[in-house]
N, C-alpha and C positions, 0 to 999 in steps of 0.2 A: 938621279941625285933631284931632291928640293933646288929649290933654287933659296941664293942667301934674302932674308927678311929685308921690303927696303921700306919698310913703318916704320915710321919718325918715334925719335925715340921719347915721346912726352906719349903717343900714343900704345912704346911698348908698355910704356907704366902704366897708363891707367887698365889696358886690362891687366898687367897683371897683381895690380888693388883688385881688378873685377875677380877677380882668381880667387883672391882673400876672403871677401865679400860673400863670394858664392861657397867657398871649405865651409866658412864657416854656417852658412846656412844648412847646406848636406850635413850636417857632422850632428845639427838640432833638430832632425827629421828623423821618426823611426817608423812612421809607417812609409812598408815595402816600396806601393804603389807612386803613390804621393814623391818616394826620394826617386825611380826614376826617371818620375816627369820633369821636376829637378835638372836632374844628370843632363839627359837630352836639350829641352832647352837653354842650357848654358851652353854644351857644346856648340851648338847650332849658336849663339852672340859669339862666342869667344873664336870660334875658326871662319865664322860671316857662310859657312853654309845654306844650304836648302832646307837638308833634314839631315837628320842622325841618328844613329839605332843603338843600342845594347844586346849585345847572345853575353848569356850566359851558358856557364858549363850546368847543365842538371846534376844537384847529388845525388838523385837517387837513380840514372842511369848512364852518367856521363856524357850525355849529348852534349851539343853546341846548338842551341834554341836561341831564334830571336828571344828576347824580354820585351819590350818594347821599342817602339819607334810609333813616328806622327802617321804615318802612310798605314799602317799595318793594320789591322783586325783581330783580337783576340781569335777570332777563329781561324782568321794568317797566318799567325803567329803559330798557334796550337802544330798548324798543317807542315809548317816549314822545319827540315830539321837542316841545321847545313852542317856537310861532310865536313870532319878537321883534316881527310886529304883532299885535294882537288879545289879548291876556296880560298879564299883572302885572309876571314877570318882565323877558318881550319890552321892555316901556315903563321899566323897572327901568336895564335893559342899553344903550338909546338916548341916554336922558335924563343918565346916570350920577348919575342922584340918588335919595335913599329915597323909599319912598310908602308907605302903612300904611290897609291898606281893613278901617274897623271891621265895615263888614256884606258881606259878599262878594252875597248877595240882591241889593243893588241897584248891584251894579257889574258894567258892562256889558264888561269886559275880564276878565274872568276867566273863566280857565281851566277852563271843568267836565271839559274830556275826562278830564282826570286823574283826579279823584274820584268820576269814571262806574268807571274803570279801576280805583283801587282800590276800593271802595266805600266810601268814607270823606267825611265832611262836615268841610266847612272852615268854619266861622264868623266869624273874621278872621283876619288876614295883614296880616305887616310884614316888608318886600322890600329887602333894601340892596344896593346895589352889592360888589364885589371890584374892588377899583380895586388894581393895583401901582402905579408911577415914573406913567406913562403912559397907561395903559388900563384898562378893566376887562374882569377875565377869566371876570366869573361874578354867579350871585344868592346872597345866606345869607339862607335865610329863615322866620322864626318863623311858629308855625301855633298858634292856637287856643291865648288868653291861656288861662291857666286857671280856673276859677270865673266863668268866662263874663265878665271885663271885659276893655274895652276897653285894647289896648297907650296909653302915656301918651311921656312927651316923654323922660324916662329910659330906655324903653326901648329906642328909635332911638338915643340916643348911644352907650348901653355895644353894643349890635347893627352897629351902623356902625364902628365903633373896634374892634372883634373880625373884624368882616369885615375890614377893613386891617391887623390882624394877620394874619389867615388868611390872605388875597390872599399877603401877604409871603411866607409861609412854604412854604407852595405852588408858588411861580414854585422857590424855591431847593429844591423836594424834584425840582421839574423839571430845574434846572437842574443836578442833583447827580447827575439819570441821564444827560440831556448830557451830563456829564462820561467819562460811561461808551465814547463813540462813541472819543475815543483808547485806549483796553485792545480795544472792536471791534476799529477798525481795527488794530493792533495783531496783535489773535486774526487777525484774516482777513490778515495779509501771514505770520506765521509759516509755513501749512502751505503756500505754494506757494515761500516758503524750502526748507523746509526736502525739498521734494519735491530744490531743484536739488540743494544739499547732498546729498545720498544718491545723486543722478545724476551727480553731479560726481567723485563717488567710488567710482561701481562702473564709468564711463569709466577711471581707472587700473588695475585692472585690465590683470594680462595675460592676454592668451590669450582674451582677451575676442570670444566668438561674434560676427559680422559683421553675423547678423540682433537678437543681440541690444543689441549698439553702436548700432545705427538705431529700435530700441523706443525707447532713453534717453533717445536723445539730442531724439525724436519728444515726448515726455515732457517734457524741456529745452521745447522749440518752447514747446507747451502750456502750462508752468504762467511761463514768459514772459510772452504773451499776459495772462496770465492777472493777472498782476501789475505791467502796464502801463494795464488796464482798468477794474483796480482804484486803482493812486493815476493816475488820469486822472479818473476818477469823487469821490473822496473831496475832489481839484482842487475840479471840478466846482461841487461841493457845498460847498464851506468859504467861495468867492468868493460862491457866493450868497446864502447864510444871513448871511452880513458884508457883502451890498451891494456888496459892490465890479466886481460885473458887471455892466453899463452891455447894457441891451437896446438893440437899432444897428435902430431899426422903420423901414418901411417900405411901403408899399404891396404888395401879390400878389397874383395870382389862384392859391386854395388848390387848387382841381381840379389846377392845372400840379404843386404840393407833392406834396401826394398822389398824383397816377401816378406821380413821380419816385420816390417812397418806397416802394411798392407794386413798382415795378421793381426798389431794389436788396435787398427779402428775396424777390424769385422765386424766386433757387436754394434757400435754405432750405424755402421751400413749395414747388417740385418734389419734394423728397427726400422732403415728407411727401403729399405726393398735396392736397396744401390746396391750394383755388380760392384767390384774393382775387376781390372785386366791389366798385365804389366807386356809390354812389348819392346822386345829388343836382343841385344846379344848379350852376350858374359862379358862383363866391362870391368875393369881394375880400376882405379882412382886413387890418388894420392890427397891423405886429407886426415882430416879430424872425425874419425866413424863416430862419433858422440854427438857433433856437432851437428852432422849434413841429419841424423837421424833425427834430431829435435827439428832441422827447416823441411823433413821430410815429412812425420808426423804432422806437425802442423798446414802444412799445405793440403796433404790429404782430410785435415780433420775440415778445414774449411771448403776440400770437393764436394764432405758428407753433410756441411748444414749448410749449404748454398745452393745446394741442388735439388732438383722433382725428386718425386714419391717412384720410387719406380724408373730414376734414371741410373748412369755410370758411368763411372770414373778410370781411363785409359791413363798407365804411366809410359813412358815411352824414355830412352835412353839413345842417343847414337853419336857422333864422332865427329869430331867441329875443332876449329885453332882460334886463338886465339893472342892478339902478341907473335903470330908465328911460332904456336906451340899447342901442343896434342891436346886437347879440353874433352871431357863427356859433357854435351851435356841433354837435361833430362826436365822432361815433358807432361806436366800435370794432369789432364784435360778432363773436365765436368760438366754435362749436358744438366745445366743449373738455367738461370734467368739472365748470365750472363752481369758486366760491370759496366753502367752509364761511363761517358767521357770524363767526367768531372769525380768521378767518384776513382778512377784511373789516377788522374793526377794526385790523388793523395793516398794511392792505396800504401805507400811504405812511409807515411809519417808515422809517428807517432799516437797514441790515444785513438787512432783513423778507424772507426769499425762500419761497416755497410752493414743495414737492416735490411731483415730477410722477406719475404714475401711477405707475411704476415703484421712487417714493423718494427719486427724487436731484433733489436742487435744482441750482440754475443760475445764470452773471450775479454779482455785486459785490452786489446789496440794495440799491443805491445807488439804480438808476433813478429807480422812482416816489417817492423824494423828491424827485429834483433837478429830473423831470414841473415837479412841483409847486410848487416854488418858479418856475419859469418861465412858467406857467402866471400864476398870483397876481402876480408878479412883471409882469403886460400886465394885469389888473386877473381876469383872469377865477377860471375855480373845474373842480377834475376833480375827479371822483368815478366811482364804480364801479357798477354792480345784477347780481348775480347769483345763483343757485340751485344748488346742484347737481346735479350729471347735467342743467344745462341749458344751461350754459353761460355767460359773462360780455360784460359791453358794461363797457366806457369811455368817459367823456363829457367835455367839455375843450372851455371857450369861448373865445371870439378876437372883439373888438371889429372889429365889419363896418368895412368902407371907404364913406363915407357921401360 
């Protein structure tokens, strides 16, 4: 148990006045990185600690990762994945309660890998949940109380208060970024609309050569198709994000659906001499067949688009467990040029597109964001593994029929 604070009343009053001041600063900061830095500095100041760190739950994967700490570089943060089980931060997320460890050498759940990676020595730690209205989004930690002192009850109250304000500020910053969705949508619409406007103006010209007229009409058809795909994907994503889309789950044979999807994309694959093969047993899953088909077609189309001429694609299915429930893991692997680490972090974000080897981008940039919502709506997960020049594999899981 943390000891009772022996801070004077005047010092406590100063501390809470400082919390109010810091809260106002946080709520006026919408830049994500700048906001995190302010939270870190505030935690160090208010708890009189040597350092502090913020761990956030990755919205794309559900994993707990270091987001920012004074003694951790961005590359190190990317490499450190903190387990939900067997770590102090994981315990705080799972239980939604603060935790104080006055001597980490006596704590079995202390995650030593971080200290080893950073060549740092943690003595004691105070970790509190960063909670919004109805969920925990991460953990705020104060590390090594100065002068070798233990963390007391006022330190806990202070950090809990700061974490609450910080969580709201982070969510506000995220919402501000999401509001850019409409701006991005309008931006994406303007390009095909401008092309259509130019095309119609050209068609009105007298004495237009017939071959030029044909080219213009083909351009109009291409841009019209692009607009239809863009608006359809936008509506799909809007319904999924708002929860208005209901899943029509039935039991069906996964192998049959995969074969159906492969047949659909076969002409595209043949155009680039790409071979597609399925490996796996005949599994039955319980899912929305139409929605899963949408996910598979997106992954297969991408695997063809970003593959090498004469390359290959394999689709594999195997049994796995998720939260002690039987799931089927589907993997779509290509022999393409791979995806850089920077691109991998953004792959499931709206409107994000990776340029192909010729430097061109394709599609609406919404397919993987839609796929993520569909798979997570089934209680599954979707992720990727890739190395540059070594191809990519996209994985997703679905509930197995029992």
